N, C-alpha and C positions, 0 to 999 in steps of 0.2 A: 504493500500499500504506500502511495506517495500522496502527501498533502502539503501544499504550499499556500501561504496567505500573505499577500503584500510583499512578495519577494523583490528586493531591490539591490542593485549593485552599481556603485559609482567608482569611476577611476578618475580622481581629480574632479574636473568640471564635467566630464563625460558621464552621462547616465546610460549604462549599457543595458540594464534591465530595470524596468520601472513599474513597481506595484503589481507584480505578476501573481495571480492566484490560479492554482491548478489542483486537480484531484485525479489520481489514477488508481482504481481499485485493483485487487488481485485478479489475474487472468484477463487483463485488458491491455491494449496497446494504444498509447497516445502518440500521434505524429505531430511534431513541432515543425511548422512551415514558416518560411520567411526568407528575405534576401540575405546576401552576405552582409554581416554587420548588424543584423536585426537583434542579436542577443541570444540566439539559440544555444551556441556552445557555452556561453557564460552561464546560462540557466542550467545546463547539464552539469557543469563543473561545480556549481553551488549545490545542486541536489545530490551530487556524488561525494560531497564532503571534501572537495579539493580546493574550494574557494569560499571564504567566509562572506555571507551576505552583509551588505551595509545596513539593511533594514529588512523587516519582515521575518516570518518564521516558516519553517518547513520540517516535517518529519518524514523520514524514509525508512521503511521496514521497522517502524516503531522507535527510531532514534532521531534526536534533534540535531539538525545539521550545524547549528551554531554552538551548541554546548557539548556535543559528543561526536565530532566529525570522524574520529578514529573508528568508532563503532559503526558509523554509516559506511565507511570505506570497507569495513570487514564484512558487510552484508550486501554489497552491491557488486555487480559486474559491469565493466566499462569496455566498449569496443569503439575505437576511433577509425576515421577513414584511412589513416596510415597505421598499419598494425604494429610497427615498432618492435619486431621480433629480434632475438639474438640469433642471427641467421646461420652462424657457424655451428650451432648446436643441433642435435637431433631433437625431435619432438618430446620423447620421454625425458631427456635430460632437461630440456627447457621447462616443460610443465612440472617436472619434479622439483625444480628450483623454486617455482612459484608455490608449489604445494608446501614446501618448507616455510616460505614466507607467511602463508595462511595458517600455519600451525598444524597441518595434517601429519599424521604419523606416516611412517614409511609404507606400511602395508595399505593403509587407507588411501594414500596418495597413488600407489601403484594400481590399486583396483579402480580408482576414479579415472586415472589416465587411460587404462585399458578400455573402460566403458566409453569414454569420450572419443577416443580414436576409432572405435567401432561405430559409434553414433554418427560421426562425420565422414565415415568411409575413408579414413586415412591410415588404417592399420598396415597396409602394404608399404607405406613410405616411412615407417617408424624408425628405420635405421639410416635414413638419408638425412643429410644436412639440409636445413630449410632454405639455404641460399638459392637452390635450384627450383624452388616451388613456384607455381603460378600465383597470380594475384588472388584468385579465388581460393586456393589452398591456404595461402597465408591468412586470409580472412577467417577461414574455418579454424585455423590454429588460434587466432586471436579470440574467437568465440569460445573455443575449448578452454583457453586460459581464463576467460571471464566466468566460465561456468564451473571451474575446478572446485571451488568451495561451496557449490550449490547455493548461490545467492537467491534471495527472494525478489530482488529488483535488478533489471538490466537497463543500461543506457547504451544505445546504439547510435553513434554519431556518423552519419553517412556510410553505413556498412556496405552498401553495394556500389559505392563510387568507384568508377574505373573498371568494373567487372564486365566481362562479355555477357551477352544476354542469357546464355544457358547457365553460367556460373551465378549470375544475379538471381535467376529464377530458383536455382537450387538453394541459395542462401535465404530467399524469402520463404521457401517451404520450411526451412529449419526454424526461422523466426516464428512461424505459425505454430510449429510443434512446441516451441518453448513457451509460447503464450498458453497453450492448452495445458501446460504443467502448472498453471495458476500463478505465474510470475507477473509482476507489474513491469511493463516495458515502455520506455520512452524512446522514440525513434525520431531523429532529425534527418530530414531529407529535402532535396530539391526536386525529387521525382514525384510529381503529383499523382501519377498512375500508381506508383508504389504505395503512396500514402493511402489512396482510396482502396487498394487491394488489401492492405494489412491492418489499417487502423480502425479501432472502434470509435475513436474520437479524434478530431483534428483541432489543433490550436494554431492560429495564424498570428505571428508576431511582426510588428513593424516599429522601428525605433525603440525597441525594448519594451513595447507595450502590447498587451493582448488586444487585438482588434476584431477577432472573430473566433468563435469556438462552437463546436457541435459535431454531430455525426457527419460523415461525408454526404449522406443523402440529405440531411437537414441543411447543411450549408449550400448544397446545390439548389435546393428548393427555396432557400432564403434569398439567393441572389436574383431570382426571377420566378414568377409563377407561370411564365409562358412555356408552352410545349410546342415543339416543331413536329409536324406530322407529314409523313410521306406515304402516298398511296400508289402502289404499283398495279398497273392494269395489264391484262393479257394482251390487249390491242387498244389502240387509241379509241376514245369514245367522244364523238363530236359534241354531244350535249352535256358532257361532264362539267365543264366550267360554268355553264349557265345554271346547272342544277345546284352547284355549290355556292354560287354567288348570292343566293337567297338565304343562306344559313347564317343566322345571327351569331356573332361571336367568333366567326371564322375570318381571319385576316391574312393579308399578303398572299393571296392565292396565285400560284404559278403552275405552268405546265411545261414539261420539257419536250424535246423532239420525239421521244418514244411514247408520249402521251401520259407519262406519270405526273402525279399531282403533288404539290407541296403547299402547305399552308401552316399558319401559326394560330394558336388559340390559348386563352387563359382558362378555358373551361373544357378540358378534353373529355371528361366523363359525360358531359351533356352534348358537346358539339360532335365528337367522333361518331357515336351511334347514328345521329341524325344524318351526318354527312354520308356515311356508308349506305344507309337505307335510301337516300336520295340517288346516289350513284347506281345502286342496283336497280331501282325503279326506272332509271334512265336507260338501262340496258348495258351498263358497264360490267366487265368481268374483273372483279377485284381479286388480285393474287395475294397481296399482303398489305398490311398497314403497320408502319414503323413509327413509334413515338420516341422523341428524344428530348429530355429535359436539359437544363443548363448543366454544364460540366463543372467539376471542381476547379478547373483552371479559370473559368469565368468568375467563380466565387472568390478565388484567390486574387484575380485581377481587380475585382471590386474592392477587396480589403486593402489592396496596395494603392488604391487611388489617393488623390490628394485630400480626401476628407479627413478632418481631425479625428484621430483614433478614438478620442473620448466620445465622439458623437456616433460611432458605429455600434450597433447592438451586438451583444454576445448571444448567438441564437442557435437553434437547432439541437440543443442538448437536453437530455432528460433531466439533468441535474444542474441547478444553478451554481455558478462559481461561489466559493466560500466568501 
């Protein structure tokens, strides 16, 4: 469990994180989104017990980040975009070194290392030095290091940055498995599709302040109530446009060269059934109807607009910010 209230960090006159409140329950993933310099990494460093907040409070895995940062560090795992491995070592030696740092006994450390190498499908490379590993393999080793002491909370800072598509997909699958083990996970990423695929909740930060928060679906819906609809016809229907032109609430009607229709509506549950029935009555052969709501990218763009962050709502979440 992660709870932060009014978390603030100043570096001289620069306010890197400003009055940030977040809550991440067990078994949930929170994606932190924002441009470079928004305060995402500073937030993670404070929550991981690596940086003392200037103001505000936060508890991570039951420990206070201001008063007991060492206990916080002992109960969290951290993976950064640069793994920072001791690459001339083999994985068992490297992970065994960190096992001793975490206070694991020799037998417990060896059992845990064997389990993790098997989990990440790295057992065949256990005798190889890590200098020759691919970027994806190194990220897996970094995750194994973060999980060695079985932490309750994970912080993943751009974990798939620089990975090829297959390696990134494999790592996302691993992250979902870790979530299902009832861990609280904070993920920072610039990949909006990744955030939408993995996160239960998204928090968008600009200039160190929270400007929007909610489920991916909630943020998409909050950015606009408009739905784009595309109707694919088997063959062009001469009367289709005239039939739809009389439907109230149907806007921006267009037809392409193949006779397919596109329109926008704010009331799809009312407009779409009426539009389809009108088309069928006109003799149109409807093959498919595709509805598309606003994307998370559009919600992100709205949050990054020049509106004062204090004026933007925190929306789309089942739970209000503390």
